[in-house]
C-alpha positions as CSV (number, residue, x, y, z in Angstrom):
1,M,-28.7,-8.0,-45.6
2,G,-28.4,-4.4,-46.8
3,T,-31.4,-2.2,-47.5
4,A,-31.9,-0.7,-50.9
5,H,-31.3,3.0,-51.4
6,P,-34.6,4.9,-52.0
7,T,-33.6,5.9,-55.5
8,E,-32.9,2.2,-56.4
9,M,-36.4,1.0,-55.3
10,S,-38.6,0.0,-58.3
11,V,-42.2,1.3,-58.6
12,E,-44.9,-1.0,-59.9
13,P,-46.4,0.1,-63.2
14,G,-49.9,0.0,-61.9
15,A,-49.1,2.3,-59.0
16,A,-47.4,4.7,-61.3
17,A,-50.4,4.8,-63.6
18,A,-52.7,5.4,-60.6
19,V,-50.6,8.3,-59.4
20,A,-50.5,9.8,-62.9
21,R,-54.3,9.8,-63.1
22,L,-54.7,11.7,-59.9
23,T,-55.9,15.3,-60.2
24,V,-54.3,17.8,-57.9
25,V,-57.0,20.3,-56.7
26,P,-55.6,23.4,-55.0
27,Q,-57.0,24.4,-51.7
28,R,-59.7,27.1,-51.9
29,R,-58.8,30.0,-49.7
30,Y,-62.1,31.8,-49.4
31,G,-61.0,33.9,-46.4
32,I,-58.0,35.2,-48.3
33,W,-60.2,36.1,-51.3
34,V,-62.7,37.9,-49.2
35,G,-60.0,39.8,-47.2
36,T,-58.2,40.8,-50.4
37,A,-61.4,42.1,-52.0
38,F,-62.3,44.1,-48.9
39,A,-58.7,45.6,-48.7
40,L,-58.8,46.6,-52.4
41,L,-62.3,48.2,-51.9
42,L,-61.2,50.0,-48.8
43,A,-58.0,51.3,-50.6
44,F,-60.1,52.5,-53.5
45,L,-62.5,54.4,-51.3
46,I,-59.6,56.0,-49.3
47,V,-57.8,57.1,-52.5
48,R,-61.0,58.5,-54.0
49,A,-61.8,60.4,-50.8
50,F,-58.3,61.9,-50.7
51,A,-58.4,62.8,-54.4
52,S,-61.9,64.2,-54.7
53,N,-62.3,66.1,-51.4
54,P,-61.4,69.8,-52.0
55,A,-60.9,70.4,-48.3
56,F,-57.5,68.6,-48.4
57,A,-56.2,71.5,-50.5
58,W,-53.3,69.6,-52.0
59,G,-52.1,72.6,-53.9
60,T,-51.8,74.7,-50.7
61,A,-50.1,71.8,-49.0
62,A,-47.5,71.5,-51.8
63,G,-46.8,75.3,-51.5
64,Y,-45.9,74.9,-47.8
65,L,-43.7,71.8,-48.2
66,F,-40.4,73.8,-48.3
67,H,-41.6,76.9,-46.4
68,P,-38.7,78.4,-44.4
69,S,-40.5,78.0,-41.1
70,I,-41.3,74.3,-41.9
71,M,-37.6,73.7,-42.9
72,R,-36.4,75.3,-39.7
73,G,-38.8,73.2,-37.6
74,L,-37.8,70.0,-39.4
75,S,-34.1,70.7,-38.7
76,N,-34.9,71.3,-35.0
77,T,-36.8,68.0,-34.9
78,L,-33.9,66.1,-36.4
79,I,-31.4,67.7,-34.0
80,L,-33.6,66.9,-31.1
81,T,-34.0,63.3,-32.2
82,V,-30.2,62.7,-32.7
83,V,-29.2,64.4,-29.5
84,I,-31.8,62.7,-27.3
85,M,-31.2,59.3,-28.9
86,A,-27.5,59.5,-28.4
87,L,-27.9,60.5,-24.7
88,A,-30.5,57.8,-24.2
89,I,-28.2,55.1,-25.6
90,V,-25.4,56.2,-23.3
91,I,-27.5,56.5,-20.2
92,G,-29.5,53.3,-21.0
93,T,-26.2,51.3,-21.5
94,V,-25.0,52.4,-18.0
95,I,-28.4,51.6,-16.4
96,A,-28.5,48.2,-18.2
97,I,-25.0,47.3,-16.9
98,M,-26.0,48.4,-13.4
99,R,-29.0,46.1,-13.6
100,E,-26.7,43.2,-14.3
101,S,-24.2,44.3,-11.6
102,P,-23.5,41.9,-8.7
103,S,-24.0,44.9,-6.3
104,P,-27.6,44.9,-4.9
105,V,-27.4,48.7,-4.5
106,L,-26.6,49.3,-8.2
107,R,-29.3,46.8,-9.2
108,G,-31.8,48.5,-7.0
109,F,-31.0,52.0,-8.3
110,A,-31.2,50.9,-11.9
111,G,-34.5,49.1,-11.2
112,V,-36.1,52.2,-9.6
113,Y,-34.8,54.3,-12.5
114,V,-36.4,52.1,-15.1
115,W,-39.6,51.8,-13.0
116,F,-40.0,55.6,-12.6
117,F,-39.1,56.9,-16.0
118,R,-41.0,54.2,-17.9
119,G,-44.0,54.7,-15.7
120,V,-44.5,58.4,-15.8
121,P,-45.9,59.8,-19.1
122,A,-43.3,61.6,-21.2
123,L,-45.5,64.8,-21.4
124,I,-45.6,65.0,-17.6
125,Q,-41.8,64.7,-17.4
126,L,-41.5,67.3,-20.1
127,I,-43.7,69.8,-18.3
128,F,-42.0,69.1,-14.9
129,W,-38.4,69.8,-16.2
130,F,-39.7,72.9,-18.0
131,N,-41.0,74.2,-14.7
132,L,-38.0,73.1,-12.6
133,S,-37.4,76.7,-11.5
134,L,-40.6,76.5,-9.4
135,L,-38.8,74.0,-7.2
136,V,-35.1,75.1,-7.6
137,R,-34.6,78.8,-8.0
138,E,-30.8,78.5,-8.4
139,V,-28.2,75.9,-9.0
140,S,-24.8,76.3,-7.4
141,L,-21.7,74.3,-6.7
142,T,-20.0,75.1,-3.4
143,L,-16.8,73.3,-2.2
144,P,-15.2,73.5,1.3
145,F,-12.5,76.1,1.7
146,L,-13.1,77.3,-1.9
147,G,-16.6,78.8,-1.6
148,T,-19.0,79.0,-4.5
149,I,-17.5,77.9,-7.8
150,F,-20.5,78.0,-10.0
151,S,-23.9,79.6,-9.6
152,A,-26.8,80.1,-12.1
153,R,-30.5,80.8,-12.0
154,T,-32.5,77.8,-13.2
155,N,-34.4,79.9,-15.7
156,D,-31.2,81.0,-17.4
157,F,-30.2,77.4,-18.5
158,M,-33.5,75.5,-18.4
159,T,-34.6,76.8,-21.8
160,P,-37.4,75.0,-23.6
161,F,-34.9,73.2,-25.9
162,F,-32.7,72.1,-23.0
163,S,-35.7,71.0,-21.0
164,A,-36.9,68.9,-23.9
165,V,-33.5,67.3,-24.2
166,V,-33.2,66.5,-20.5
167,A,-36.8,65.2,-20.1
168,L,-36.9,63.0,-23.2
169,S,-33.4,61.7,-22.8
170,L,-34.1,60.4,-19.3
171,C,-37.5,59.0,-20.4
172,E,-36.1,57.3,-23.4
173,A,-33.1,55.9,-21.5
174,G,-35.5,53.9,-19.4
175,Y,-36.7,52.0,-22.5
176,M,-33.2,51.7,-23.9
177,A,-31.9,50.2,-20.7
178,E,-34.3,47.3,-20.9
179,I,-33.5,46.8,-24.6
180,I,-29.8,46.7,-24.0
181,R,-30.2,44.5,-20.9
182,A,-32.2,42.0,-23.0
183,G,-29.4,42.0,-25.6
184,I,-26.8,41.4,-22.9
185,K,-28.8,38.5,-21.5
186,S,-29.2,37.0,-25.0
187,V,-25.4,36.3,-25.1
188,P,-24.7,32.8,-23.5
189,S,-23.3,33.3,-20.0
190,G,-20.7,30.6,-20.7
191,Q,-18.7,33.0,-22.8
192,A,-18.4,35.6,-20.1
193,E,-17.5,32.9,-17.6
194,A,-14.8,31.5,-19.9
195,A,-13.3,35.0,-20.4
196,S,-13.4,35.6,-16.6
197,A,-11.6,32.3,-16.0
198,L,-8.9,33.5,-18.4
199,G,-8.4,36.6,-16.2
200,M,-10.2,39.2,-18.4
201,P,-11.7,42.1,-16.3
202,Y,-15.5,42.7,-16.4
203,R,-15.1,45.9,-18.3
204,M,-13.1,44.2,-21.1
205,I,-15.6,41.3,-21.2
206,L,-18.4,43.7,-21.8
207,K,-16.4,45.6,-24.5
208,R,-14.9,42.7,-26.4
209,I,-17.4,39.8,-25.9
210,T,-20.8,40.7,-24.6
211,L,-21.8,44.0,-26.1
212,P,-20.6,43.3,-29.7
213,Q,-22.7,40.1,-29.8
214,A,-25.6,41.8,-28.2
215,M,-25.7,44.4,-30.9
216,R,-27.6,42.2,-33.4
217,F,-30.4,41.7,-30.8
218,V,-30.3,45.4,-29.6
219,L,-30.4,47.0,-33.0
220,P,-33.9,46.2,-34.3
221,P,-35.7,47.5,-31.2
222,T,-33.3,50.4,-31.0
223,G,-34.3,51.4,-34.6
224,N,-38.0,51.2,-33.6
225,E,-37.3,53.3,-30.5
226,A,-35.5,56.0,-32.7
227,I,-38.5,56.1,-35.0
228,N,-40.9,56.4,-32.1
229,L,-38.7,59.1,-30.5
230,L,-38.8,61.1,-33.8
231,K,-42.6,61.2,-33.5
232,M,-42.5,61.7,-29.7
233,T,-40.6,65.0,-30.2
234,S,-43.9,66.5,-31.3
235,L,-44.7,66.7,-27.6
236,V,-42.2,69.6,-27.2
237,T,-44.8,71.8,-28.9
238,F,-46.4,72.0,-25.4
239,I,-43.4,73.9,-24.1
240,A,-43.0,76.1,-27.2
241,V,-40.0,74.4,-28.8
242,D,-39.8,75.4,-32.5
243,D,-40.1,71.9,-33.9
244,L,-41.9,70.7,-37.1
245,F,-45.3,70.6,-35.5
246,Y,-44.9,73.9,-33.7
247,S,-43.9,75.6,-36.9
248,A,-47.0,74.3,-38.7
249,Q,-49.2,75.4,-35.8
250,S,-47.7,78.9,-35.9
251,I,-48.6,79.1,-39.6
252,Y,-52.2,77.7,-39.5
253,A,-53.0,79.8,-36.4
254,R,-52.6,82.8,-38.7
255,T,-54.0,81.5,-42.0
256,F,-56.5,78.9,-40.7
257,E,-55.2,76.4,-43.2
258,T,-55.1,73.6,-40.7
259,I,-55.6,70.5,-42.9
260,P,-52.9,71.5,-45.5
261,L,-50.4,72.2,-42.8
262,L,-51.1,68.9,-41.0
263,I,-50.6,67.2,-44.4
264,V,-47.2,68.9,-44.7
265,V,-46.2,67.7,-41.2
266,A,-47.3,64.2,-41.9
267,F,-45.4,64.1,-45.2
268,W,-42.1,65.1,-43.6
269,Y,-42.5,62.7,-40.7
270,L,-43.2,59.9,-43.2
271,A,-40.3,60.9,-45.4
272,V,-37.8,60.9,-42.4
273,V,-39.2,57.6,-41.0
274,S,-38.8,56.0,-44.4
275,I,-35.2,57.0,-44.6
276,M,-34.5,55.8,-41.0
277,S,-36.1,52.5,-41.9
278,V,-33.8,52.0,-44.8
279,G,-30.8,52.8,-42.6
280,Q,-32.0,50.4,-40.0
281,H,-32.3,47.7,-42.6
282,F,-28.7,48.0,-43.6
283,L,-27.4,48.3,-40.0
284,E,-29.3,45.1,-39.1
285,R,-27.8,43.3,-42.2
286,H,-24.3,44.5,-41.2
287,F,-24.5,43.3,-37.6
288,G,-26.3,40.1,-38.6
289,R,-23.8,39.1,-41.2
290,S,-22.5,36.2,-39.1
291,D,-25.9,34.6,-39.0
292,T,-25.4,31.3,-40.9
293,R,-29.1,31.2,-41.8
294,R,-28.6,34.2,-44.1
295,D,-25.1,33.4,-45.3
296,P,-25.4,31.9,-48.8
297,L,-21.8,30.5,-48.8
298,T,-22.4,28.7,-45.6
299,M,-25.7,27.3,-46.7
300,R,-24.1,26.2,-50.0
301,A,-21.4,24.4,-48.0
302,L,-24.0,22.7,-45.9
303,R,-25.9,21.5,-48.9
304,N,-22.7,20.1,-50.5
305,A,-21.8,18.3,-47.3
306,V,-25.2,16.7,-47.1
307,S,-25.0,15.7,-50.7
308,L,-21.6,14.1,-50.2
309,A,-22.8,12.3,-47.1
310,G,-25.7,10.8,-49.2
311,I,-23.4,9.7,-52.0
312,A,-21.0,8.1,-49.4
313,R,-23.9,6.0,-48.1
C-alpha cells in the first residue's frame, strides 16, 4: 500500500481553525536591545568628543594631509610594503615547501627558521640588522685560484632602508611560510598521489595541482598579513627610515603639533588599508569562483534537480 504524498494529505477543518487562531509572539531580545542602545550612546559620545574638542585641531590636520613630506613618507611606506611582502611570499613559499619535503634536513632547517623568525620580535630583528656592521665589518667573496671577487664594507650597503627590507622580509616570511603550508595541506593528498602515480614530477605537481588549489585558502590570511605589514612598517622609524610616521615626527618635532600630525598619519593608514581590503575582496572572489556554495548557476541547477526528483516521486 503506497503512502500519500505530503501535499495530498488532507487537514481537518478543526485543526486548521485552531492553527489560524494562534498568535505568533516574536522572541524578545533584551540583550540585543541593551547592547544596541549602549553602542549608539558610545558612538554619540565619541563623535561629540571628536567634534567639540579644539585640541584635535582638524583644520591644522587638513592642512598637512598633502604636505610634501607626508606624501614622500607615504610613498616610501608603500614601497616598503610591496617590496617586503613580495620577498616574504617568495621566501615563505620556499620554506613551506621545505617543511613538506621528505628530507628531514630540509624539514628541520625550515622548522628552525619559522621558530626563530616568528619568536624574535620584529623590532629586535630590525635593530640587529641595522647594526650588523658591529659584527661583520666587511663582506667579501673569495674563490680559490681567483682571489677576492667582491668586497664591500657593511656600512656601505646596510643602509636604513635596506636593513628594513632585509629584517622585515625575513620576519614576515616566517608567518607566510606557515600560511602557505596550511594552504598546501588543505589540498587532499590523494590528488598529489594520483599525479605522482601518473609520472608527474614533484615540482610540476606543486605548480599545476597543489599551489593553484591552495591559493583560495592562502589568500585571505595573506591579505591580512599584508595589511598588518603595512602598519608594521612604522617600526622603521626607530632606524631613521623616512616613512609616513617618521615624516610626521620630523614635522611635529619642530612645530609641536603632535595630535594633528598623528591624525594625518592615521588617516592615510586607514585610507590605504581600506583600498587593500577592497582589493583583497575581489582577489578572494576570483580564486573562490569554483566554490559551488557561491555559484548561483550551480545552486539553481541543484534546486531544479531536487524539484524534478520530487515530481518523479
